[in-house]
Structures are given as structure tokens and as C-alpha cells.
C-alpha positions as CSV (number, residue, x, y, z in Angstrom):
1,M,-15.0,-20.1,9.2
2,P,-14.9,-18.5,5.9
3,R,-13.5,-20.2,3.1
4,H,-9.9,-18.5,2.0
5,N,-8.8,-18.1,-1.8
6,A,-5.3,-16.6,-3.3
7,D,-6.7,-12.8,-2.9
8,T,-7.8,-13.3,1.0
9,I,-4.5,-15.1,1.8
10,A,-2.7,-12.4,-0.1
11,D,-4.7,-9.8,1.7
12,A,-3.7,-11.2,5.2
13,L,-0.2,-12.0,4.3
14,R,0.4,-8.5,3.1
15,K,-1.0,-7.0,6.2
16,R,1.3,-9.3,8.5
17,I,4.4,-8.2,6.2
18,C,3.4,-4.4,6.3
19,L,3.4,-4.6,10.4
20,E,6.7,-6.7,10.4
21,P,9.8,-4.7,11.4
22,P,11.3,-3.1,7.9
23,T,14.6,-5.3,8.5
24,A,12.7,-8.6,9.5
25,S,12.7,-11.4,6.6
26,P,10.8,-14.3,8.0
27,V,10.3,-17.5,5.6
28,L,6.7,-18.2,4.6
29,H,6.7,-22.1,4.3
30,E,3.7,-22.8,1.9
31,Q,3.1,-26.1,3.8
32,A,2.5,-24.2,7.0
33,L,0.3,-21.3,5.5
34,A,-1.9,-24.2,3.6
35,A,-2.3,-25.7,7.0
36,E,-3.1,-22.2,8.7
37,F,-5.6,-20.8,6.0
38,G,-7.2,-24.5,5.7
39,V,-6.7,-24.9,1.9
40,S,-4.3,-26.5,-0.3
41,R,-0.9,-25.2,-1.5
42,T,-2.0,-23.8,-4.7
43,P,-3.9,-20.7,-3.6
44,V,-1.2,-20.4,-1.1
45,R,1.2,-20.3,-4.1
46,Q,-0.6,-18.1,-6.0
47,A,-1.0,-15.5,-3.1
48,L,3.0,-15.7,-2.8
49,Q,3.2,-14.9,-6.4
50,R,1.1,-12.0,-6.5
51,L,3.1,-10.8,-3.2
52,A,6.4,-11.2,-5.1
53,Y,4.9,-9.3,-7.8
54,E,4.4,-6.4,-5.2
55,R,7.9,-7.1,-4.2
56,L,6.8,-7.7,-0.7
57,V,8.4,-11.3,-0.6
58,E,11.2,-13.1,-2.8
59,V,12.7,-16.5,-3.4
60,R,15.7,-17.2,-1.9
61,S,17.8,-20.5,-3.3
62,G,18.1,-22.8,-0.6
63,V,15.5,-21.0,1.6
64,G,12.5,-20.8,0.2
65,T,10.1,-17.7,0.0
66,V,10.9,-14.9,2.7
67,V,9.5,-11.6,3.3
68,S,11.6,-8.6,1.6
69,P,13.5,-6.8,3.9
70,L,13.6,-2.8,3.3
71,S,16.7,-1.6,2.4
72,E,17.5,2.2,2.4
73,D,19.7,2.0,-0.6
74,Q,16.4,0.9,-2.5
75,R,14.3,3.7,-0.9
76,A,14.8,6.3,-3.4
77,M,14.2,3.8,-6.3
78,D,11.1,2.9,-4.8
79,I,9.7,6.6,-4.5
80,H,11.1,7.1,-8.2
81,L,8.8,4.1,-9.4
82,A,5.7,5.2,-7.7
83,S,6.3,8.7,-8.7
84,A,6.7,8.0,-12.4
85,L,3.8,5.8,-12.6
86,L,1.6,8.4,-10.7
87,D,2.8,10.7,-13.4
88,V,1.8,8.4,-16.4
89,A,-1.6,7.5,-14.8
90,A,-2.2,11.1,-14.2
91,E,-1.3,12.1,-18.0
92,M,-3.6,9.4,-19.1
93,E,-6.7,10.1,-16.6
94,G,-6.4,13.9,-17.3
95,D,-9.4,15.8,-16.0
96,R,-11.9,12.7,-15.8
97,P,-14.2,13.3,-12.6
98,L,-13.8,11.4,-9.3
99,S,-16.4,9.3,-8.7
100,I,-19.1,9.7,-6.4
101,E,-17.6,6.7,-3.9
102,A,-14.3,8.2,-4.1
103,N,-15.4,11.5,-2.9
104,A,-17.2,10.0,0.1
105,Y,-14.2,7.7,1.1
106,I,-11.7,10.3,1.0
107,N,-14.1,12.7,2.9
108,A,-14.6,10.0,5.6
109,L,-10.7,9.3,6.1
110,E,-9.6,12.9,6.1
111,H,-12.1,13.2,9.2
112,R,-11.0,10.0,11.0
113,V,-7.3,11.2,10.7
114,S,-7.8,14.8,11.4
115,E,-9.7,14.0,14.4
116,A,-7.6,11.4,15.7
117,T,-4.7,12.1,18.3
118,A,-3.4,8.3,18.1
119,L,-3.6,5.2,15.9
120,D,-2.5,1.7,16.6
121,L,-0.7,0.3,13.6
122,D,-3.4,-1.9,12.6
123,T,-5.8,1.1,12.1
124,N,-3.1,2.9,10.3
125,Y,-2.8,0.1,7.9
126,T,-6.6,-0.1,7.2
127,I,-6.6,3.3,6.7
128,R,-3.5,3.4,4.1
129,S,-4.9,0.3,2.5
130,T,-8.4,2.0,1.8
131,M,-6.3,5.2,0.7
132,L,-4.7,2.6,-2.1
133,E,-7.9,1.3,-3.1
134,V,-9.9,4.5,-3.6
135,V,-6.8,5.8,-5.6
136,T,-6.0,2.8,-8.1
137,S,-9.9,2.1,-8.1
138,E,-10.3,5.5,-10.2
139,L,-8.0,4.4,-12.7
140,S,-9.3,3.1,-16.5
141,N,-6.5,1.2,-17.1
142,D,-6.3,-2.1,-15.2
143,I,-2.7,-2.8,-16.0
144,L,-1.6,0.4,-14.8
145,A,-3.5,0.3,-11.9
146,E,-1.8,-2.8,-10.9
147,A,1.5,-1.7,-11.3
148,L,0.7,1.4,-9.3
149,K,-0.9,-0.9,-6.5
150,A,2.2,-3.0,-6.2
151,A,4.6,0.3,-6.3
152,L,2.7,1.9,-3.5
153,W,2.3,-1.3,-1.1
154,R,6.1,-1.0,-0.9
155,L,6.2,2.6,0.1
156,F,3.5,1.7,2.5
157,R,6.1,-0.7,4.2
158,W,8.2,2.3,4.7
159,R,5.4,4.7,6.2
160,L,4.2,2.1,8.6
161,A,7.8,1.8,10.0
162,A,8.0,5.3,10.6
163,A,4.6,5.4,12.2
164,A,5.9,2.9,14.2
165,E,8.4,4.9,15.8
166,E,5.9,7.8,16.7
167,P,4.2,7.6,20.2
168,S,0.6,8.9,18.3
169,G,1.2,6.0,15.5
170,I,0.5,8.6,12.8
171,D,3.5,9.8,10.9
172,T,3.6,13.2,9.6
173,R,2.9,12.1,5.8
174,L,-0.3,10.3,6.6
175,R,-2.3,13.4,7.5
176,E,-0.4,15.5,4.7
177,V,-1.4,13.1,1.9
178,I,-5.0,12.8,3.4
179,G,-5.3,16.5,3.2
180,L,-4.1,16.7,-0.2
181,M,-6.7,13.9,-1.1
182,A,-9.2,16.1,0.5
183,D,-8.0,19.2,-1.4
184,A,-8.4,17.1,-4.8
185,T,-12.3,16.4,-4.2
186,K,-12.6,20.0,-4.5
187,V,-10.7,19.9,-7.7
188,G,-12.8,16.9,-8.5
189,T,-10.6,15.4,-11.0
190,V,-8.8,12.0,-11.2
191,R,-5.2,13.9,-12.0
192,A,-5.6,16.2,-8.8
193,L,-6.1,12.8,-6.7
194,L,-2.9,11.4,-8.4
195,K,-0.9,14.5,-7.7
196,A,-1.9,14.6,-4.2
197,Q,0.1,11.1,-3.9
198,H,3.4,12.4,-5.2
199,M,6.4,11.8,-2.7
200,P,9.0,14.3,-2.0
201,P,12.5,12.8,-2.8
202,V,14.5,10.7,-0.1
203,G,16.1,13.5,2.7
204,D,13.4,16.1,1.9
205,A,10.4,13.9,3.9
206,E,9.2,10.9,4.6
207,G,8.4,8.7,1.5
């Protein structure tokens, strides 16, 4: 059995949260999670702090740590925040060339999505999490990369909720973004890749 640490626990809980119904807010008990992952409460607490930074969980007085439910009232702000961070990142990175690894990952993802007629949510999550890692790993500023990653995780919950309502498990936004990312590889710059992530305002299309 692999040994868990704060990072692997955060990864497992993040996936669990993203696959939850958007209005669900189950309580995450530190002691139960420590027993599940076979660790002390310290790495569990560190993992939950990371997820709180990403606004995937929140601490409620008298209750404990719970999954943050998605609220339509906050959706426009979630999109605005991610878009603002993408703009800042694009300005900072400019026309720096994409890495060979990013090009390879993006083309592989585009091929997989374009060929798929259906995706289960687990696979959808894997594709989106890979997209996120590809985009943020191209940033030269670690602080900005972490902030953008946190903002995008919040949006991915919205997108997975939309995918869950589609019989195919593929929301239109996934195909659109993957296509734009593939186009960005032809331009070959980090700026183009970041611009491909831009979300339309609420009401125009999926965020």
C-alpha cells in the first residue's frame, strides 16, 4: 500500500469533491480521514488547508470542515477571478515558447476528446486535471501558478456538474477549450495557451 502524504491526500479528496453533486456539503472528519489514509491527523490537516485555499472546503463553526457547495450567486465572481488571473499571467509570460511536453500533452488530450463519443466522469476529471497541470506548469511565477490553479479548480467543479447532466458525459465547454488549446500549440506561445482558457460571462456559455 503506498504511503500517503498531504499532497496525495489532497489529490484524492479534490477528486472526491469534484465528483460530488454541486450542492453537496458533506463533513470531512480529520480522524476518519486519517484512519482511511493510514496517517496521523497532521497531513490530513495540511491537505484540508490546501483545499480551503482552493475554496473547495470551508470551516464552519460548530460543524468542522465541510465541502463548499457551489452557489449560482458566486459563479460570476468565480469566472471573473479566473479570467483576471489568466490576463495577468498572459501579460507576464508574453510570447515565451510552449514547452515540448506541453505540446505533446495538449495534442494527446485533443485527440482523445475529439475521438470520444462518451466519457465517464472519472475520465472527464482526469482530462481536466491534466489540462490544469499543463497550463499552470508553463507559468514561470510559482505564486501566480498556485493562485491560478486554485481558481481553476473551482471552475472545474462547475464544468463537471455540467458534464454530469449530459448523457455523453462531455460538456460542450470541454471540446471547445481542448480545441483552442490545440490551436494555441500552432501559435506556440504561453500567452496563446492562457488565452485559450478564457471563460465567457455567465449566461453566454458554460464557465
